[in-house]
C-alpha positions in Angstrom: 159.0 -8.0 84.8 156.6 -5.4 83.2 158.4 -2.5 84.9 161.7 -3.6 83.4 160.6 -4.1 79.8 157.2 -2.5 79.3 153.9 -4.1 78.5 154.5 -5.0 74.8 157.8 -6.8 75.5 156.4 -8.5 78.5 153.3 -9.7 76.5 155.6 -11.0 73.7 157.8 -12.9 76.2 154.9 -14.4 78.0 153.2 -15.4 74.7 156.4 -17.0 73.5 157.2 -18.9 76.7 153.8 -19.6 78.3 151.1 -19.6 75.7 153.1 -21.7 73.2 153.5 -24.3 75.9 149.7 -24.3 76.5 149.1 -24.6 72.7 151.5 -27.5 72.3 149.4 -30.6 71.6 146.3 -29.1 73.2 144.1 -30.6 70.5 144.1 -33.8 72.6 142.3 -31.9 75.3 139.2 -31.4 73.1 136.0 -32.7 74.7 137.3 -32.7 78.3 135.3 -31.2 81.0 136.0 -27.6 82.0 137.1 -28.7 85.5 139.9 -30.7 83.8 141.2 -27.8 81.7 140.5 -25.1 84.3 144.1 -25.1 85.6 145.2 -24.2 82.1 142.8 -21.2 82.1 144.3 -20.1 85.4 147.7 -20.1 83.8 146.4 -17.7 81.1 144.8 -15.6 83.8 148.1 -15.4 85.7 150.0 -14.5 82.6 147.5 -11.7 81.9 147.9 -10.4 85.5 151.7 -10.5 85.0 151.5 -8.5 81.8 149.1 -5.9 83.2 150.4 -5.8 86.7 147.0 -6.7 88.1 146.3 -7.9 91.6 145.3 -11.5 92.3 141.6 -10.6 92.7 141.3 -8.3 89.7 139.2 -9.4 86.8 141.3 -10.3 83.7 138.6 -10.7 81.0 139.0 -7.2 79.5 142.8 -7.4 79.7 142.8 -10.8 78.0 140.6 -9.5 75.2 142.9 -6.5 74.8 145.9 -8.8 74.4 143.9 -10.9 71.8 144.4 -14.0 73.9 141.7 -16.7 73.6 140.3 -18.6 76.6 141.6 -22.1 76.8 138.5 -23.8 75.4 138.5 -21.4 72.4 142.3 -22.1 71.9 141.6 -25.8 71.8 138.8 -25.4 69.3 140.8 -23.0 67.2 143.7 -25.5 67.0 141.4 -28.3 66.0 139.8 -26.2 63.3 143.1 -25.1 62.0 144.4 -28.7 61.8 141.3 -29.9 59.9 141.4 -26.9 57.6 145.1 -27.5 56.7 144.5 -31.3 56.3 141.6 -30.7 53.9 143.6 -28.2 51.9 146.8 -30.2 51.6 148.8 -27.9 53.9 149.3 -30.3 56.8 152.3 -32.5 57.6 152.2 -36.0 56.0 151.2 -37.7 59.3 148.0 -35.7 59.3 147.1 -35.6 55.7 144.2 -37.6 54.3 146.5 -39.3 51.7 148.0 -41.4 54.4 144.6 -42.4 55.8 145.7 -40.9 59.1 142.7 -38.5 59.1 139.3 -40.3 58.8 136.4 -38.0 58.1 
């Protein structure tokens, strides 16, 4: 795919199709062991290999950093922090806001 569109377009397509699927409701994964969420990290690694055209045994850490993609555990923590920040500042949907007692701190 990278050869057809180039690295930037491929990265945007992968981010739109794959990473958004990983981020959807991933806050419920908080606190799980790494062995439970490791398959999700492997998806991020495979997406990085696709964008950069790396072989299966190549390391992906530097490429993932260059793409500004967080590891799965950091993505989960970021999502939780963002939800709490928005809830505390009145920028969250009604079902998350403290006014409805849905969020107990």
